[in-house]
C-alpha positions in Angstrom: 15.3 -6.2 9.9 14.0 -4.5 13.2 15.9 -1.4 12.2 13.8 -1.2 9.0 10.5 -1.5 10.7 8.9 1.3 12.5 5.6 0.6 14.6 3.1 3.5 15.2 -0.2 3.4 17.0 -3.0 5.8 17.3 -4.0 7.0 20.8 -6.9 4.3 21.4 -4.6 1.4 19.9 -1.7 2.3 21.9 -3.8 2.4 25.0 -5.2 -1.1 24.4 -1.7 -2.5 23.7 -0.4 -1.0 26.8 -3.2 -2.3 29.1 -3.8 -5.8 27.5 -0.9 -6.5 25.0 -1.1 -7.1 21.4 -2.3 -10.4 19.8 -3.5 -11.1 16.1 -6.9 -12.0 17.8 -7.3 -8.3 18.4 -7.1 -7.3 14.9 -10.6 -6.5 13.2 -9.4 -4.9 9.9 -6.2 -5.0 7.7 -5.8 -1.9 5.6 -3.8 -1.4 2.5 -3.2 2.0 0.8 -2.8 3.0 -2.9 0.9 3.5 -4.1 1.8 1.6 -7.2 5.0 0.1 -7.2 5.8 0.9 -3.6 3.9 -2.0 -3.0 7.3 -4.3 -3.6 8.4 -2.7 -0.4 5.8 -4.4 1.5 5.9 -7.7 -0.3 8.3 -9.5 2.1 6.3 -8.2 5.0 2.9 -9.3 3.1 4.5 -13.0 3.3 5.0 -12.6 7.1 1.6 -11.6 7.8 0.0 -14.4 5.7 2.2 -17.0 7.2 2.3 -15.9 10.7 -0.8 -13.6 11.7 -3.6 -14.6 9.0 -3.8 -18.4 10.7 -4.3 -16.7 14.3 -7.2 -14.2 13.4 -10.7 -14.4 14.7 -13.5 -14.1 12.2 -14.6 -11.7 10.7 -11.5 -9.6 9.8 -12.2 -7.0 7.1 -9.5 -6.3 4.4 -9.9 -2.8 3.0 -7.9 -1.3 0.3 -7.7 1.0 -2.7 -5.7 0.5 -5.8 -2.5 -1.5 -5.3 -3.7 -2.2 -1.6 -6.9 -4.1 -3.2 -4.6 -6.2 -5.4 -2.3 -7.1 -2.5 -5.5 -8.4 -0.6 -6.6 -10.2 -3.5 -3.6 -12.6 -2.5 -4.2 -12.5 0.9 -7.8 -13.9 0.9 -6.9 -16.9 -1.7 -6.5 -20.5 -0.3 -2.8 -20.4 -1.1 -1.8 -16.6 -0.3 2.0 -17.0 -0.4 1.7 -18.5 -4.0 -0.5 -15.7 -4.9 1.9 -13.1 -3.6 4.8 -14.8 -5.5 2.6 -14.9 -8.8 1.8 -11.0 -8.3 5.5 -10.3 -7.8 6.9 -12.3 -10.6 4.0 -11.0 -12.8 4.7 -7.2 -12.0 8.4 -7.5 -12.1 8.3 -9.3 -15.6 6.0 -6.8 -17.2 7.3 -6.1 -20.8 6.0 -3.4 -23.2 6.7 -1.9 -26.7 9.1 0.9 -27.1 6.0 3.4 -26.9 3.1 1.6 -25.1 -0.2 3.3 -25.0 -2.9 3.4 -22.7 -4.5 0.2 -24.4 -1.3 -1.9 -24.2 -0.8 -1.2 -20.6 -4.4 -1.9 -19.6 -4.2 -5.2 -21.5 -1.2 -6.2 -19.6 -2.5 -5.1 -16.2 -5.8 -7.3 -17.0 -3.2 -10.4 -17.5 -1.4 -9.6 -14.3 -4.7 -9.7 -12.5 -5.7 -13.0 -14.3 -2.5 -14.3 -13.0 -3.1 -13.5 -9.4 -6.5 -14.9 -9.5 -5.9 -17.9 -11.4 -8.8 -20.4 -11.9 -10.5 -20.3 -8.7 -9.3 -17.0 -6.9 -12.5 -15.2 -7.0 -14.6 -18.0 -5.5 -11.8 -18.5 -2.9 -11.8 -14.6 -1.9 -15.5 -14.6 -1.5 -15.7 -17.7 0.5 -12.9 -17.3 2.9 -13.9 -18.4 6.5 -12.2 -15.4 8.3 -11.3 -12.4 5.9 -14.0 -10.1 4.3 -12.7 -8.4 1.0 -13.5 -4.7 0.3 -12.7 -2.9 -2.7 -12.8 0.9 -3.0 -12.9 2.6 -6.3 -14.5 5.5 -7.8 -17.0 6.3 -10.5 -16.4 8.9 -12.5 -18.9 11.5 -13.5 -19.0 14.3 -16.2 -15.9 14.9 -18.2 -13.9 12.6 -15.7 -15.8 9.8 -17.5 -14.0 10.5 -20.7 -11.2 8.6 -22.2 -10.0 11.4 -24.5 -6.7 12.4 -23.0 -7.1 16.3 -23.4 -10.8 16.1 -21.7 -9.6 13.7 -19.0 -6.3 15.6 -18.3 -8.8 18.9 -18.0 -11.0 17.2 -15.3 -8.1 16.1 -13.3 -6.5 19.4 -13.3 -10.0 20.9 -12.2 -10.2 18.2 -9.4 -6.6 18.9 -8.3 -7.2 22.8 -7.9 -10.6 22.4 -6.4 -9.1 19.9 -4.0 -6.4 22.4 -2.5 -9.6 24.4 -1.2 -11.7 21.5 0.0 -11.5 17.7 -0.4 -15.3 17.5 -0.6 -15.0 19.3 -4.0 -13.9 15.8 -5.3 -17.6 14.6 -5.1 -18.3 17.0 -8.2 -16.7 14.5 -10.5 -16.2 11.5 -8.4 -18.5 9.0 -6.5 -16.9 6.9 -3.7 -17.9 3.4 -4.9 -17.4 0.5 -2.6 -17.7 -3.1 -3.4 -18.4 -5.0 -0.2 -18.5 -8.5 1.1 -22.1 -8.9 2.3 -21.3 -11.7 4.9 -20.2 -9.2 7.5 -20.6 -5.1 7.0 -17.3 -3.3 7.5 -16.9 -0.6 9.9 -17.0 2.0 7.0 -20.5 1.0 5.6 -22.5 3.9 4.8 -19.3 6.3 5.5 -20.1 10.0 4.8 -18.1 12.8 3.4 -18.6 11.9 -0.5 -21.4 10.9 -2.7 -21.6 6.9 -2.0 -22.6 3.9 -4.0 -22.2 0.3 -2.3 -22.3 -2.8 -4.4 -22.1 -6.2 -3.4 -19.0 -8.2 -4.4 -19.8 -11.3 -6.2 -17.8 -13.6 -8.7 -19.3 -11.7 -11.5 -17.5 -8.3 -10.3 -14.9 -9.2 -8.1 -11.9 -9.1 -11.0 -13.3 -5.9 -12.5 -13.8 -3.9 -9.3 -10.2 -4.9 -8.5 -9.0 -3.8 -11.8 -11.0 -0.6 -11.5 -9.6 0.2 -8.1 -6.1 0.4 -9.5 -7.0 2.2 -13.0 -5.0 5.3 -12.7 -6.5 8.0 -15.1 -4.2 8.5 -18.2 -2.2 5.5 -17.6 -5.0 2.8 -17.4 -8.3 2.6 -19.1 -11.5 3.0 -16.8 -13.6 -0.2 -16.4 -16.9 0.5 -17.7 -20.3 -0.8 -16.4 -19.3 -3.2 -13.7 -21.7 -6.1 -13.0 -24.3 -5.2 -10.2 -23.0 -1.6 -9.9 -24.4 1.8 -11.3 -23.5 2.2 -15.1 -20.4 4.0 -15.6 -16.7 4.3 -15.9 -15.0 3.3 -12.8 -11.3 4.6 -12.0 -8.5 4.3 -9.3 -9.9 4.2 -5.7 -7.1 6.3 -4.3 -8.5 9.4 -6.0 -10.6 9.9 -2.9 -9.3 7.1 -0.6 -5.6 7.2 -1.4 -4.3 6.1 2.4 -7.9 5.4 3.6 -9.1 8.4 5.7 -12.1 6.0 6.8 -13.5 4.6 10.1 -11.8 1.3 9.6 -11.8 -0.1 13.1 -14.4 -2.1 14.5 -15.7 -1.8 18.0 -13.2 -3.2 20.4 -10.8 -4.2 17.7 -7.6 -2.9 15.8 -6.8 -1.9 12.6 -3.3 -3.3 11.1 -1.9 -1.0 8.5 1.3 -2.2 6.9 2.5 0.9 5.0 5.4 2.3 3.3 5.4 5.7 4.6 5.1 7.0 8.6 2.5 9.4 7.4 -0.9 9.1 5.6 -2.7 11.2 3.0 -6.4 11.2 2.5 -6.4 11.4 -1.3 -4.6 11.3 -4.6 -4.4 14.9 -4.8 -3.3 15.6 -1.3 0.3 13.9 -1.8 2.0 17.5 -2.4 -0.2 19.3 0.3 2.0 19.2 3.4 -1.1 20.4 5.4 -3.3 17.6 4.6 -3.2 14.6 6.5 -5.7 11.8 7.6 -8.2 12.6 10.5 -6.8 11.4 14.0 -10.1 9.8 14.5 -9.4 7.6 11.4 -6.6 6.4 13.0 -7.5 6.1 16.6 -7.3 2.4 16.7 -4.7 1.7 14.2 
């Protein structure tokens, strides 16, 4: 196993560990990237983290994810996280579809998987966890990016991808960074700049829909419309802007733990093929 794990640290984190050593009590944030089925690479590591690290954390610890990262953390913050991970993995691997599934069939199955993860009391458990504070990153689509017509939505994505080559900030033309946050403790990235921003308190009325929206890949899954407590509109995959979380995730004096399936970080969904586009060093200084 040791040969299959690689430990990387930002300059600030490395300095802290060299000086004071590492202990779970130093963790202030756990981050989870977008990545679809690649989460299965981390499922066993997730089990180790919830079994050995979570019990040793000091409150509060922020969980921040986009897309599949948010779905993983919906397991972390339940009373029985190992059981939630097992339900998620089984439901994910046992997906079955018709020979030619459309977006409605895939979206319905995705909603069923989330229901399996949360069970009867998952939302309440997540929002009352004594240590963990869950924060969900989505985007609210604007203009033609809010359409569910494939040709129109596809054109908006082509425009966004093309403009993003020149500047990431261009994504703000079609998407608003929309963060649903646990209001018990504000996360280090509260009020983060760089894109149009909306922040909504996470509640039992919007937790499931916000998680579903965070993983709503355009043209694959339907967007989630009019989430309770948030501005009206269509919400889509948070990885569009925050693919690998180019955010100030680390609280003062704390470290960010970022279980990941790559040895590099890409800021946004449209940056995957852009070799020169990587997360800023200041975002990973204490990671």
